[in-house]
N, C-alpha and C positions, 0 to 999 in steps of 0.2 A: 569485471562484470562482462557478461556476454554482450556482443555488439547489438543484438536485437533488443535486449533489455535496456541497454544504454540509450538507444535511440528512442525507446518508448518513454523513458523517464526524464530525458533531457529537457531542461527549461520548464519543468512542471513542478510546482511546489509540493504537491501531494499526489501520489499515484497508488491506486489500489488494484491489485489483480484479484478478481473475484469470479464467482459463478452465480448466475441469477437465482439458482435454487438452493444456495448455501446459506443457512441461518446465521452462521458466524460471520460470513461476508456482510450480511445485512447489518449485523451488530456493529462491526468495524466501521462500515460506511456511516451508520447513524451517529456513532461517537464522533467521528471526524466532522460530520456536518453540524453536530450540536455546537461546535465552537465557531461556526460561521465560515469554515473553510469550504472550498469548492474543489473536491478531489477529481482528478481524472481517473475514471474507472474503466478498466478493461474487463469485460465479462468474457471469460475464456470459453464459455459454452456457446458464445455467439460470434466468435471471430475465426477466420479461416486458418491462421497459422498458430493456433493455440497449442498444439503438441510441441512445437519448437519453443514456445515461451515456457511451457510447463517444464521441459527439460532444463532450460536455463535456470528456472527458479529452484529446481531440485539441486543443481550444482551450487547454488548459494547456501544450501544446507537446510532448505525447507523440507520437512517430512510430509506435511500436508501442504499442497501447492497453493490452495486458497484458504483464506485470504492472505495475501502478502502485501505489505505496506512499504512504500518508500516515501521519506519526507526529506525535502531538499536534496533530491537525487541520492540520498543515503539509504541503504537497505536497513530497515527497522526490524522486519521479521513478520511473524504471524500475530494472531490475536493475543497470545500469552505475552509476547514482548510489548505489544502496544498497550495492553492493560497494565503491565508493570510500569511503563512510563506514566500512565494515567495516575496510578496509585502513588508513585514517587514524586509526582508533581513536575515531571520533566517533559510531559507532552506539550503543554502550552508553549514553553520556551522553544521547543523544537519547531512547532508550527510558526511561531513568530520569526525565528531565525530563517526559516525557509520562505518567509513573506507570504505564508498561506493565510495568516490572520494579522490584524494590526492592533488589536486591543488586548 
């Protein structure tokens, strides 16, 4: 993982790279919040080094840069991967393991 990304996700249970105008970013944030988790959200359209972060996210394999989710410092992916975890019932265990939720 890129050093910039590693620094941004370090010691944070849930990190979402988002854009304030992206409807899928809103959906992903809402899903995570609905479980009682408190994600760290980086709005890439509002921070100065966003181009560097976007390049690093593309290197991870993201075709669409936002939203991108990390849980427990592990790269989860975008909305499709997150929804797949939701449908398979593996999202809550991931959030628990990362200590993002306790119940």
